[in-house]
C-alpha positions in Angstrom: -15.2 13.1 36.0 -15.1 13.7 39.7 -18.8 14.5 39.8 -19.6 11.4 37.7 -17.5 9.2 40.1 -19.3 10.6 43.2 -22.7 10.0 41.6 -22.0 6.5 40.2 -18.7 5.1 41.5 -19.3 1.5 40.5 -20.4 2.4 37.0 -17.5 4.8 36.4 -15.1 2.3 37.9 -16.4 -0.3 35.5 -16.0 2.2 32.7 -12.4 2.9 33.7 -11.8 -0.8 33.9 -13.3 -1.2 30.4 -11.1 1.5 29.0 -8.0 -0.1 30.6 -9.0 -3.3 28.9 -9.3 -1.7 25.5 -5.7 -2.6 24.4 -6.1 -6.2 25.4 -9.5 -6.5 23.7 -8.0 -4.9 20.5 -5.1 -7.4 20.5 -7.6 -10.2 21.0 -9.8 -9.1 18.1 -6.7 -8.6 15.9 -5.5 -12.1 16.8 -8.8 -13.7 16.1 -9.5 -11.8 12.8 -6.0 -11.4 11.5 -5.7 -14.7 9.5 -9.1 -14.2 8.0 -8.5 -10.6 7.0 -5.0 -11.4 5.5 -6.4 -14.3 3.5 -9.3 -12.3 2.2 -7.2 -9.3 1.3 -4.6 -11.4 -0.5 -7.3 -13.0 -2.6 -9.3 -9.8 -3.4 -7.4 -6.6 -3.9 -10.7 -4.7 -4.2 -11.8 -5.9 -0.8 -8.4 -4.8 0.7 -8.9 -1.4 -0.9 -12.4 -1.0 0.4 -11.4 -2.0 3.9 -8.5 0.5 3.9 -10.7 3.3 2.6 -13.3 2.7 5.2 -10.8 2.6 8.0 -9.2 5.8 6.7 -12.7 7.5 6.6 -13.2 6.5 10.2 -9.7 7.9 11.1 -10.6 11.1 9.3 -13.8 11.4 11.4 -11.6 10.9 14.5 -9.4 13.7 13.3 -12.4 16.0 12.9 -13.6 15.2 16.4 -10.1 15.8 17.9 -9.6 19.1 16.1 -13.0 20.3 17.3 -12.4 19.5 20.9 -8.8 20.8 21.0 -9.3 23.7 23.6 -7.1 26.4 22.2 -7.0 29.9 23.9 -10.5 29.6 25.2 -9.3 27.2 27.8 -7.6 30.1 29.6 -11.0 31.8 30.2 -12.1 35.3 29.6 -9.8 36.8 32.3 -6.6 35.1 31.1 -7.3 35.1 27.3 -5.5 38.5 27.0 -2.5 37.4 29.1 1.0 38.2 27.6 1.5 34.7 26.3 2.9 34.1 22.8 0.6 32.6 20.2 3.1 29.8 19.7 3.2 28.9 23.4 -0.6 28.9 23.5 -0.8 26.7 20.4 1.7 24.2 21.7 0.4 24.0 25.2 -3.4 24.2 24.6 -3.9 22.7 21.1 -0.9 20.5 20.0 -0.2 18.7 23.3 -3.8 17.7 24.0 -4.2 16.6 20.3 -1.0 14.5 20.4 -2.0 13.0 23.8 -5.4 12.0 22.6 -4.0 10.7 19.4 -1.5 8.6 21.3 -4.2 7.2 23.6 -6.4 6.2 20.6 -3.4 4.8 18.6 -2.5 2.2 21.2 -5.6 -0.1 20.7 -5.4 0.5 16.9 -1.7 -0.5 16.9 -2.4 -3.7 18.9 -5.2 -4.6 16.6 -3.1 -4.1 13.5 0.0 -6.0 14.6 -1.5 -9.5 14.2 -3.2 -8.4 10.9 -0.4 -6.6 9.1 2.7 -7.9 10.8 5.8 -6.2 9.4 3.7 -3.8 7.4 2.2 -2.3 10.6 4.3 1.0 10.4 2.9 1.6 6.9 -0.7 0.9 8.1 -0.3 3.3 11.1 1.2 6.0 8.8 -1.8 5.8 6.5 -4.2 6.1 9.4 -2.2 9.0 10.8 -2.4 10.8 7.4 -6.1 10.3 7.4 -6.4 11.7 11.0 -4.4 14.8 9.9 -6.5 15.3 6.8 -9.7 15.0 8.9 -8.4 17.6 11.3 -7.4 19.9 8.4 -10.9 19.6 7.0 -12.3 20.7 10.4 -10.0 23.7 10.4 -10.9 24.6 6.9 -14.6 24.4 7.7 -14.2 26.5 10.8 -12.3 29.2 8.9 -14.9 29.3 6.1 -17.7 29.4 8.6 -16.0 32.4 10.2 -15.6 34.1 6.8 -11.9 33.7 6.6 -10.5 33.3 3.1 -7.6 31.2 4.4 -10.0 28.4 4.7 -10.0 28.1 0.9 -6.3 27.5 0.9 -6.5 24.9 3.7 -9.3 23.1 1.8 -7.3 23.2 -1.4 -4.2 21.8 0.2 -6.3 19.1 2.0 -7.9 18.1 -1.3 -4.4 17.9 -3.0 -3.1 15.6 -0.2 -6.3 13.5 -0.3 -5.7 13.0 -4.1 -2.4 11.3 -3.3 -4.5 8.5 -1.8 -3.5 8.1 1.9 -5.4 4.8 2.0 -3.1 3.1 -0.4 -0.5 2.3 2.2 -3.1 0.6 4.4 -4.5 -1.4 1.5 -1.0 -2.6 0.6 -0.3 -3.4 4.3 -3.3 -5.7 4.3 -1.7 -7.5 1.4 1.7 -7.7 3.1 3.6 -4.8 1.5 5.6 -2.9 4.1 6.7 0.1 2.2 6.4 2.9 4.7 8.1 5.9 3.1 5.2 7.2 1.0 2.5 7.0 3.8 4.9 8.4 6.3 5.5 11.5 4.1 1.8 11.9 3.6 1.2 11.6 7.4 3.9 14.2 8.1 2.5 16.6 5.4 -1.1 16.3 6.6 -0.2 16.9 10.3 1.9 19.9 9.3 -1.0 21.2 7.3 -3.3 20.8 10.3 -0.8 22.4 12.7 -0.5 25.4 10.3 -4.2 25.7 9.9 -4.7 25.5 13.7 -2.0 28.2 14.2 -3.9 30.6 11.9 -7.5 29.6 13.1 -9.6 32.8 13.1 -11.0 33.9 16.4 -14.5 32.8 17.2 -17.0 35.7 16.6 -18.5 37.2 19.6 -22.2 36.5 20.4 -24.0 39.7 19.5 -27.5 38.7 20.5 -29.8 36.0 21.9 -31.9 33.5 20.0 -35.4 32.7 21.0 -37.5 29.7 20.0 -40.8 28.3 20.9 -41.0 24.7 22.2 -43.5 22.8 24.3 -42.5 20.1 26.7 -39.2 18.5 27.6 -38.9 16.6 24.4 -39.1 19.6 22.1 -36.9 21.7 24.4 -34.2 19.0 24.4 -34.3 18.8 20.6 -33.9 22.6 20.4 -31.1 22.6 23.0 -29.1 20.0 21.1 -29.6 22.0 17.9 -28.2 25.1 19.6 -24.9 23.4 20.6 -22.3 24.6 18.2 -20.0 21.5 18.5 -22.9 19.2 17.8 -23.9 21.2 14.7 -20.3 21.0 13.5 -20.1 17.3 14.1 -23.4 16.7 12.4 -22.3 18.6 9.3 -19.0 16.8 9.2 -20.7 13.4 9.5 -23.0 14.1 6.6 -20.2 15.6 4.5 -17.9 12.6 5.2 -20.6 10.1 4.3 -21.3 11.8 1.0 -17.7 12.7 0.2 -16.5 9.2 1.4 -18.9 7.5 -1.0 -17.7 9.7 -3.9 -14.1 8.9 -3.0 -14.8 5.2 -2.7 -16.5 5.1 -6.1 -13.8 7.1 -7.7 -11.2 4.7 -6.5 -12.9 1.7 -7.9 -15.2 0.3 -5.2 -18.7 -0.9 -6.1 -21.8 1.2 -5.3 -22.8 -1.3 -2.6 -19.4 -1.1 -0.8 -19.1 2.6 -1.2 -22.6 3.4 0.1 -22.5 1.0 3.1 -19.1 1.9 4.4 -19.6 5.6 3.9 -23.0 5.5 5.6 -21.5 3.5 8.5 -18.9 6.3 9.0 -21.7 8.8 9.1 -23.5 6.8 11.8 -20.3 6.9 13.9 -20.3 10.7 13.6 -24.0 10.9 14.5 -23.3 9.0 17.7 -21.8 12.1 19.2 -25.4 13.5 19.7 -26.5 10.8 22.2 -23.0 10.8 23.7 -23.2 14.6 24.4 -26.9 14.7 25.2 -26.8 13.6 28.9 -24.2 16.3 29.7 -26.2 19.0 28.0 -29.3 17.9 29.8 -27.5 18.0 33.1 -26.5 21.6 32.6 -30.2 22.5 32.0 -31.4 20.4 34.9 -32.4 23.4 36.9 -35.1 24.2 34.5 -37.0 21.0 35.2 -36.5 20.6 39.0 -39.9 22.2 39.7 -41.7 20.3 36.8 -44.5 17.9 37.9 -42.6 14.9 36.5 -40.3 12.4 38.1 -36.6 12.6 37.2 -36.8 9.2 35.7 -39.6 10.2 33.3 -37.6 13.3 32.3 -34.5 11.2 31.7 -36.5 8.9 29.5 -37.9 11.8 27.5 -34.4 13.3 27.1 -33.0 10.0 26.0 -35.8 9.7 23.4 -35.0 13.2 22.1 -31.3 12.3 21.9 -32.0 9.2 19.9 -34.4 11.1 17.6 -31.7 13.8 16.9 -29.1 11.1 16.3 -31.4 9.3 13.9 -32.0 12.5 12.0 -28.3 13.1 11.6 -27.6 9.4 10.8 -30.5 9.4 8.3 -29.1 12.5 6.5 -25.7 10.7 6.4 -27.2 7.6 4.8 -29.1 9.7 2.3 -25.9 11.5 1.4 -24.2 8.1 0.9 -27.1 6.9 -1.2 -27.0 10.0 -3.4 -23.3 9.7 -4.0 -23.4 5.9 -4.6 -27.0 4.9 -5.4 -28.2 1.4 -4.4 -31.5 -0.1 -3.3 -32.4 1.6 0.1 -33.1 -1.9 1.5 -29.4 -2.7 1.2 -28.8 -0.2 4.0 -31.4 -1.7 6.3 -28.9 -3.7 8.4 -27.2 -0.3 9.2 -30.4 0.7 11.0 -29.9 -2.1 13.6 -26.2 -1.2 13.8 -27.1 2.5 14.4 -29.6 1.6 17.1 -27.0 -0.3 19.1 -24.3 2.3 18.5 -26.6 5.2 19.6 -27.6 3.2 22.7 -24.0 2.6 23.6 -23.3 6.3 23.2 -26.3 7.2 25.4 -25.1 4.9 28.3 -21.5 6.2 28.0 -22.6 9.8 28.0 -24.8 9.2 31.1 -21.9 7.5 32.9 -19.2 10.0 32.0 -21.0 13.3 31.1 -19.7 15.3 28.1 -18.9 19.0 28.6 -18.5 21.4 25.7 -15.7 23.4 27.2 -13.7 20.6 28.8 -11.6 18.6 26.4 -10.5 16.1 29.1 -14.1 15.2 29.9 -14.9 14.9 26.2 -12.0 12.5 25.8 -13.2 10.5 28.8 -16.7 10.3 27.2 -15.2 9.1 23.9 -13.2 6.4 25.8 -16.3 5.3 27.7 -18.2 5.1 24.5 -15.5 2.9 22.9 -15.5 0.6 26.0 -19.3 0.3 26.1 -19.5 -0.3 22.3 -16.9 -3.0 22.5 -18.6 -4.7 25.4 -22.0 -4.6 23.6 -20.6 -5.9 20.3 -18.8 -8.7 22.0 -21.8 -9.7 24.0 -24.2 -9.5 21.1 -21.7 -11.5 18.9 -22.0 -14.4 21.5 -25.7 -14.0 22.2 -27.0 -13.8 18.6 -26.1 -17.4 17.6 -27.7 -18.7 20.8 -31.1 -17.0 20.2 -31.0 -17.5 16.4 -30.6 -13.8 15.6 -27.8 -13.8 13.1 -29.8 -11.9 10.5 -33.2 -10.8 9.4 -36.1 -9.8 11.6 -34.6 -11.7 14.6 -31.4 -9.6 14.4 -33.4 -6.4 14.1 -35.4 -7.4 17.2 -32.3 -8.1 19.2 -30.8 -4.7 18.2 -34.1 -3.0 19.2 -34.2 -4.7 22.6 -30.5 -3.8 23.2 -31.2 -0.2 22.3 -34.2 -0.1 24.6 -32.1 -1.6 27.4 -29.5 1.1 26.9 -32.2 3.8 27.0 -33.4 2.4 30.4 -29.9 2.2 31.7 -29.1 5.7 30.6 -32.3 7.1 32.2 -31.6 5.3 35.4 -28.1 6.7 35.6 -29.2 10.2 34.7 -32.3 10.1 37.0 -30.2 9.0 39.9 -27.6 11.7 39.4 -30.3 14.4 39.2 
């Protein structure tokens, strides 16, 4: 964060201001959309159900991300990892406290958005989302355990599936319709968070690197693609995004949603997960900047090339997520075309946020700052586009796609300018 502030004080200051405004913006959106959402949910129970499931899928994706960035014992470094500190103290101080802090930070805007929408049923809505976050974090722990060949991952996966079968989204769907019963979603939230805590406490150690990997790549574009593929956390997030898109579509279909609703909402969730690639890319490129300092190319040209590589990798992950959603809930591929424009703007916002506040694989605080910057940039872009689209006649169709493409291109130029200046 300090390096980012020294390089671009005005931009980082604007980002901090945007993050500080998130609660107010969330409250404003909730106040504007609350009456419409309540009326629509009261008239159509299926719509309320679909909205609740989609929100819970997004919350589960947030839980996956938070579980993966929780530092754990590796935050002590190699010299202090063997210090005589109890496992419980390490877990509480290095995993649970950062997780709770990040969850509290993210919960405030969500709470302020929900209050005008769900009124007295807000506690039940928050409990449903909290249960989804816990289940997402438990899924991440189960995946890590299985990837490290630990049989306990099967038990965590089974317990997660059992809790998911109890339908944590039900409380949120009922809250949209005015039902404030909080006991059931609160118990589910407690059980899912306890499950995650237990899984985190027994997380198997990361295997030591026993060798080096070599690959052949020509040019900065191919090297950047290979570098992103080598980042463990990006690979985990990519797998989680595709799995959530496919599994979310299956869950939505199983709970009565139409194929169109299931596929669109699940694919959109996968695109949010894929946005981590352009968010993390500028930070990864910065660490490898020494390789290109003697290259016969300007820093701006290299930054543009790396931005194109990040968007290509994100499009690959997002495309895989959309295919997974289509396979689970088949619809005409053209019905997902609007998501391409949505993904372009989303990835562009992630690219700008990652350039302004670089992401670092081993620093949870910087990762949280990058996520916060991404949320701020995405909200500013969405608000600006919502006002600009009617003025230029780009509400839908080719005009909307053109506006999204122009916005994404502007984000690429802005990201390249920030990264090139910092280099």
